[in-house]
C-alpha positions as CSV (number, residue, x, y, z in Angstrom):
1,X,-109.4,97.1,104.2
2,X,-109.5,93.8,105.9
3,X,-112.8,91.9,106.6
4,X,-112.1,91.2,110.3
5,X,-111.6,93.5,113.2
6,X,-108.4,94.7,114.8
7,X,-107.3,96.2,117.8
8,X,-107.3,99.4,116.2
9,X,-110.5,99.6,113.8
10,X,-113.5,97.6,112.6
11,X,-113.0,95.5,109.4
12,X,-115.5,96.1,106.3
13,X,-118.0,93.2,107.6
14,X,-118.5,94.8,110.9
15,X,-118.9,98.1,109.1
16,X,-121.3,97.0,106.6
17,X,-123.5,95.3,109.2
18,X,-123.5,98.6,111.4
19,X,-124.4,101.0,108.7
20,X,-127.0,98.6,107.0
21,X,-128.8,97.7,110.2
22,X,-128.9,101.4,111.5
23,X,-130.5,102.4,108.1
24,X,-133.0,99.8,108.4
25,X,-133.9,100.4,112.0
26,X,-134.4,103.9,111.3
27,X,-136.6,103.1,108.3
28,X,-138.5,100.5,110.4
29,X,-139.4,103.2,113.2
30,X,-140.2,105.8,110.3
31,X,-142.5,103.3,108.6
32,X,-144.2,102.4,112.1
33,X,-145.0,106.1,112.7
34,X,-146.0,106.7,109.3
35,X,-148.3,103.7,109.2
36,X,-150.1,104.9,112.3
37,X,-150.5,108.4,111.0
38,X,-152.4,107.3,107.9
39,X,-156.1,108.1,107.6
40,X,-158.6,105.2,107.2
41,X,-161.4,106.8,105.8
42,X,-161.8,105.3,102.3
43,X,-160.9,101.9,100.8
44,X,-157.8,103.4,99.1
45,X,-156.6,105.0,102.4
46,X,-157.1,101.5,104.2
47,X,-155.1,99.8,101.4
48,X,-152.3,102.3,101.9
49,X,-152.2,101.6,105.6
50,X,-152.0,97.8,104.9
51,X,-149.2,98.5,102.4
52,X,-147.3,100.6,104.9
53,X,-147.6,98.0,107.7
54,X,-146.4,95.3,105.2
55,X,-143.2,97.4,104.3
56,X,-142.7,98.0,108.3
57,X,-143.0,94.2,109.0
58,X,-140.6,93.2,106.1
59,X,-138.1,95.6,107.1
60,X,-138.3,94.5,110.7
61,X,-137.8,90.8,109.6
62,X,-134.7,92.0,107.6
63,X,-133.3,93.8,110.6
64,X,-133.8,90.6,112.8
65,X,-131.9,88.6,110.1
66,X,-129.1,91.0,109.8
67,X,-128.8,91.6,113.6
68,X,-128.5,88.0,114.4
69,X,-125.7,87.7,111.7
70,X,-124.1,90.8,113.1
71,X,-124.1,89.6,116.6
72,X,-122.7,86.1,115.6
73,X,-119.9,88.0,113.7
74,X,-119.2,90.3,116.6
75,X,-118.8,87.6,119.0
76,X,-116.1,85.9,116.7
77,X,-114.1,89.2,116.4
78,X,-111.8,91.2,118.5
79,X,-113.2,94.5,119.6
80,X,-111.1,97.6,119.0
81,X,-109.4,98.5,122.3
82,X,-110.7,101.6,124.1
83,X,-108.9,105.0,123.5
84,X,-109.6,106.2,127.0
85,X,-109.4,103.1,129.2
86,X,-109.3,105.3,132.4
87,X,-112.6,106.8,131.6
88,X,-114.6,103.9,133.3
89,X,-117.8,105.6,133.5
90,X,-117.8,106.8,130.0
91,X,-116.8,103.0,129.0
92,X,-119.5,101.5,131.1
93,X,-122.3,103.8,129.5
94,X,-121.1,103.2,126.1
95,X,-121.0,99.4,126.5
96,X,-124.4,99.3,128.1
97,X,-125.9,101.4,125.2
98,X,-124.3,99.0,122.8
99,X,-125.6,95.9,124.4
100,X,-129.1,97.6,124.8
101,X,-129.0,98.3,121.0
102,X,-128.1,94.8,120.1
103,X,-130.8,93.4,122.3
104,X,-133.3,96.0,121.1
105,X,-132.6,95.0,117.4
106,X,-133.5,91.5,118.0
107,X,-136.2,91.7,120.6
108,X,-138.4,94.4,118.6
109,X,-138.6,92.5,115.3
110,X,-139.2,89.1,117.2
111,X,-142.1,90.6,119.3
112,X,-143.5,92.2,116.0
113,X,-143.5,89.0,114.5
114,X,-145.1,87.3,117.4
115,X,-147.9,89.9,117.3
116,X,-148.2,89.3,113.6
117,X,-148.7,85.5,114.1
118,X,-151.0,85.7,117.1
119,X,-153.3,88.7,115.8
120,X,-156.6,87.1,115.0
121,X,-156.9,87.1,111.2
122,X,-153.4,88.7,110.6
123,X,-153.0,92.4,109.7
124,X,-150.8,93.1,106.5
125,X,-148.5,90.4,105.1
126,X,-144.8,90.3,105.4
127,X,-143.6,90.7,101.9
128,X,-141.6,87.5,101.5
129,X,-142.3,83.9,100.4
130,X,-141.0,82.1,103.6
131,X,-144.3,82.0,105.7
132,X,-146.3,84.3,107.8
133,X,-146.4,82.8,111.2
134,X,-143.8,81.9,113.6
135,X,-144.3,78.2,114.8
136,X,-145.7,77.3,118.0
137,X,-147.4,80.7,118.3
138,X,-151.2,80.2,118.6
139,X,-153.7,82.8,117.4
140,X,-154.5,84.7,120.6
141,X,-155.9,88.3,120.8
142,X,-154.8,88.7,124.6
143,X,-151.1,87.9,123.6
144,X,-151.1,90.0,120.7
145,X,-152.6,93.1,122.5
146,X,-150.1,92.5,125.5
147,X,-147.0,92.3,123.3
148,X,-148.4,95.3,121.0
149,X,-148.0,97.6,124.1
150,X,-144.4,96.3,124.6
151,X,-143.7,96.8,120.8
152,X,-145.1,100.3,120.6
153,X,-143.1,101.3,123.9
154,X,-139.9,99.6,122.8
155,X,-139.7,101.5,119.6
156,X,-139.3,104.7,121.7
157,X,-136.9,103.0,123.9
158,X,-134.9,101.8,120.7
159,X,-135.0,105.5,119.3
160,X,-133.8,106.8,122.7
161,X,-130.7,104.5,122.8
162,X,-130.0,105.5,119.1
163,X,-129.9,109.1,120.2
164,X,-127.5,108.3,123.0
165,X,-125.3,106.4,120.7
166,X,-125.2,109.2,118.3
167,X,-124.6,111.8,120.9
168,X,-121.6,109.8,122.1
169,X,-120.1,109.8,118.7
170,X,-120.6,113.4,118.2
171,X,-118.9,114.0,121.6
172,X,-115.9,112.0,120.3
173,X,-115.9,113.9,117.0
174,X,-116.6,117.4,118.1
175,X,-115.3,117.6,121.8
176,X,-112.8,115.0,122.1
177,X,-111.6,115.0,118.6
178,X,-110.0,111.6,119.2
179,X,-110.5,109.9,116.0
180,X,-113.1,107.5,117.3
181,X,-115.3,107.9,114.3
182,X,-112.7,106.7,112.0
183,X,-112.8,103.2,113.6
184,X,-116.3,102.6,112.0
185,X,-116.6,105.4,109.4
186,X,-113.3,106.3,108.1
187,X,-110.0,104.7,106.7
188,X,-108.8,102.1,108.9
189,X,-105.3,103.0,108.7
190,X,-106.2,106.5,109.9
191,X,-107.8,105.3,113.2
192,X,-105.7,106.2,116.1
193,X,-103.6,103.5,118.0
194,X,-105.1,102.7,121.3
195,X,-103.2,102.2,124.6
196,X,-102.5,98.8,125.9
197,X,-105.3,97.9,128.4
198,X,-106.8,94.7,129.9
199,X,-110.4,94.8,131.0
200,X,-111.9,92.7,133.9
201,X,-114.6,90.3,133.4
202,X,-116.8,92.2,135.6
203,X,-116.4,95.3,133.3
204,X,-118.2,93.3,130.6
205,X,-120.8,91.8,132.7
206,X,-122.1,95.0,134.2
207,X,-123.1,96.7,131.1
208,X,-124.7,93.6,129.9
209,X,-126.8,93.5,133.1
210,X,-127.6,97.2,132.7
211,X,-128.8,96.6,129.2
212,X,-131.0,93.7,130.2
213,X,-132.6,96.0,133.1
214,X,-133.5,98.6,130.5
215,X,-135.3,96.1,128.4
216,X,-136.9,94.4,131.4
217,X,-138.1,97.9,132.6
218,X,-139.7,98.5,129.5
219,X,-141.5,95.3,129.7
220,X,-142.9,96.5,133.1
221,X,-144.2,99.7,131.8
222,X,-148.0,99.4,132.5
223,X,-150.3,99.9,129.5
224,X,-152.9,102.8,129.5
225,X,-155.8,101.5,131.5
226,X,-159.3,101.7,129.8
227,X,-162.5,100.5,131.4
228,X,-163.3,97.2,129.6
229,X,-167.0,96.3,129.2
230,X,-168.3,93.3,131.0
231,X,-169.1,90.5,128.6
232,X,-172.4,89.1,129.7
233,X,-176.0,88.7,128.6
234,X,-178.5,90.3,131.0
235,X,-182.0,90.1,132.4
236,X,-184.6,88.4,130.3
237,X,-188.1,89.9,129.8
238,X,-189.4,86.7,131.0
239,X,-188.6,83.0,130.9
240,X,-184.9,82.4,130.5
241,X,-181.7,84.1,131.9
242,X,-178.5,83.9,130.1
243,X,-175.8,82.8,132.4
244,X,-172.7,82.9,130.0
245,X,-172.3,83.0,126.3
246,X,-170.2,84.7,123.5
247,X,-171.5,86.8,120.7
248,X,-169.0,87.3,117.7
249,X,-168.5,88.2,114.1
250,X,-166.2,87.1,111.3
251,X,-165.4,89.1,108.1
252,X,-162.7,88.8,105.4
253,X,-160.0,91.7,105.5
254,X,-157.5,91.6,102.6
255,X,-158.8,88.2,101.8
256,X,-158.2,86.5,105.3
257,X,-160.8,85.9,107.9
258,X,-160.6,88.1,111.0
259,X,-162.7,87.2,114.0
260,X,-163.9,89.4,116.9
261,X,-166.4,89.4,119.8
262,X,-168.8,91.8,121.3
263,X,-167.9,92.2,125.2
264,X,-171.1,93.6,126.2
265,X,-174.7,92.6,125.1
266,X,-178.1,91.7,126.6
267,X,-180.6,89.0,125.6
268,X,-184.3,88.8,126.7
269,X,-185.6,85.3,126.0
270,X,-189.1,84.0,126.2
271,X,-189.5,80.3,125.2
272,X,-192.1,77.5,125.9
273,X,-190.2,74.0,125.7
274,X,-193.6,72.4,125.2
275,X,-194.8,74.5,122.1
276,X,-191.1,75.1,121.1
277,X,-191.9,78.5,120.4
278,X,-191.1,82.0,121.8
279,X,-189.5,85.4,121.4
280,X,-186.0,86.8,121.6
281,X,-184.8,90.3,121.9
282,X,-181.0,91.2,121.7
283,X,-179.2,94.4,122.4
284,X,-175.5,94.7,121.4
285,X,-173.2,97.4,122.7
286,X,-171.2,98.3,119.5
287,X,-168.3,100.0,121.3
288,X,-167.6,96.8,123.2
289,X,-166.4,95.1,119.9
290,X,-162.7,93.9,119.6
291,X,-161.7,92.8,116.2
292,X,-157.9,92.4,116.0
293,X,-156.0,95.3,115.0
294,X,-158.7,96.9,113.0
295,X,-161.1,97.3,116.1
296,X,-161.0,101.2,116.2
297,X,-161.6,101.4,112.4
298,X,-164.4,98.8,112.5
299,X,-166.2,100.9,115.0
300,X,-165.5,104.1,113.4
301,X,-167.8,106.3,111.0
302,X,-167.1,104.3,107.7
303,X,-168.3,101.0,109.3
304,X,-170.4,100.4,112.4
305,X,-170.2,104.0,113.4
306,X,-170.6,103.4,117.1
307,X,-170.7,107.2,118.2
308,X,-173.7,107.8,116.0
309,X,-175.3,104.1,116.3
310,X,-174.1,102.8,119.8
311,X,-176.7,100.0,119.7
312,X,-177.4,97.1,117.3
313,X,-180.5,95.1,117.9
314,X,-182.2,91.8,116.9
315,X,-185.8,90.9,117.5
316,X,-187.6,87.8,116.4
317,X,-190.2,85.2,117.0
318,X,-188.7,81.6,117.8
319,X,-190.4,79.1,115.4
320,X,-190.4,75.4,116.1
321,X,-188.5,73.0,114.0
322,X,-190.3,71.7,111.0
323,X,-189.2,68.2,111.9
324,X,-187.2,66.6,114.8
325,X,-183.5,67.1,114.6
326,X,-183.3,70.3,112.5
327,X,-182.7,73.7,113.9
328,X,-184.9,76.2,115.4
329,X,-185.3,79.4,113.6
330,X,-185.6,83.0,115.2
331,X,-187.3,85.0,112.4
332,X,-187.5,88.9,112.8
333,X,-185.3,91.9,112.1
334,X,-181.8,93.1,112.4
335,X,-180.9,96.7,113.0
336,X,-177.3,98.0,112.5
337,X,-175.9,101.3,112.0
338,X,-179.4,102.7,112.0
339,X,-180.7,100.3,109.2
340,X,-183.1,97.5,109.7
341,X,-183.4,94.5,107.5
342,X,-185.3,91.2,107.9
343,X,-183.3,88.4,109.2
344,X,-183.4,84.7,110.2
345,X,-181.1,83.1,112.7
346,X,-181.1,79.3,112.7
347,X,-179.8,77.8,115.9
348,X,-179.5,74.3,117.7
349,X,-181.1,74.0,121.2
350,X,-180.5,71.5,123.9
351,X,-182.5,71.5,127.1
352,X,-181.7,69.5,130.2
353,X,-184.0,70.2,133.0
354,X,-183.9,74.0,133.7
355,X,-180.7,74.6,131.7
356,X,-180.7,75.4,128.0
357,X,-177.7,75.6,125.5
358,X,-178.1,77.3,122.3
359,X,-175.8,78.1,119.4
360,X,-176.1,79.3,115.9
361,X,-175.0,81.9,113.3
362,X,-176.3,83.7,110.4
363,X,-174.5,85.5,107.6
364,X,-175.4,89.1,106.5
365,X,-174.3,91.4,103.7
366,X,-172.7,94.6,105.1
367,X,-173.9,96.5,102.0
368,X,-177.5,96.1,103.3
369,X,-176.7,98.2,106.3
370,X,-174.7,100.8,104.2
371,X,-171.5,99.6,106.2
372,X,-168.4,100.4,104.4
373,X,-170.0,102.1,101.6
374,X,-166.7,103.6,100.4
375,X,-165.3,100.0,100.1
376,X,-166.9,99.0,96.8
377,X,-165.3,95.6,96.3
378,X,-164.0,92.7,98.5
379,X,-160.3,93.3,98.1
380,X,-160.1,95.1,101.3
381,X,-163.1,94.1,103.3
382,X,-165.5,91.2,102.4
383,X,-169.2,91.8,101.8
384,X,-170.4,88.8,103.9
385,X,-170.4,89.1,107.8
386,X,-170.9,86.0,109.8
387,X,-172.7,86.7,113.1
388,X,-172.5,83.7,115.7
389,X,-173.5,83.0,119.1
390,X,-173.2,80.4,121.9
391,X,-174.8,80.8,125.2
392,X,-176.1,78.9,128.3
393,X,-179.5,79.8,129.9
394,X,-181.3,78.9,133.0
395,X,-185.1,78.8,133.2
396,X,-186.7,81.3,135.6
């Protein structure tokens, strides 16, 4: 068999690309569905999820590499002439599905790689030594979330295109019995000789436009709307009202740091600028946490357990700095997942007139709160968790 295509059949290079990419795409879809179906209740189960997603990403990158090579090869080769040039609608549909498949086998792994690059802290590694992140892609949780919806929807679109492609092949084999499959799957010399035909440029352009429309429509499918918590800190018991601010956490996952934020929390602050003393009470809505790709797992029963313990609290007395220029300390107690431990929160404070800006952080050990009790070492989830805040408040 010759390497290049002829007017009668595909060469061995095109066949190798076709069947290897097809097998890998089916494998990537299967791995993605399998990864999403795995339980995450124990450390061993979560490690299995990480491993499955790593293989899914690795297969996806392999598909991307082979797909680009296949498209380059295809553009340099003649295409076997159609066996039924008068069946224009059938030719249009077949060509549109082919182009949509080629676009999908590139755009799906590319979006997956962008998600991998943009997701805070990353989530499962690509199993190769050539780097994990695409250049010029910033760490951006909103970008990862938006493309994540397209990526999940797009795999179903790609699966549907594969079904249409297979259905067309079966029609040729079982109904038409015209030898079409021998062009890609059988001996090339047995492929039927196609009639002479000459297609117009428009006949090639319209299927390409249809294929682009398929993927443009996929991008326009709206994500399921969920009620987002309002990120704010609320009414103070007395003294100072928080106008804006952020409250976040950072923890190591699989050895890499991953950051998240609580979208809904309330702070009651009483502070005397003259005495530099006061009191603070913070209430945090656990369900409002976003923590990259593991948000749901972090709020589940093995970790923060939001259904059973929907609120975390910190309450403490604000102590004056021992000397000028060092941080204040809020000393009190921190309650998470129903467990209360003593805690100290150092923070810097700048007051200009009636406006105060404060920021600080403290590190706690998740084991003190019984969080992730089934994860006895740090290979999956680290023990230290950093809690940090940054806020602006006005005096009432």
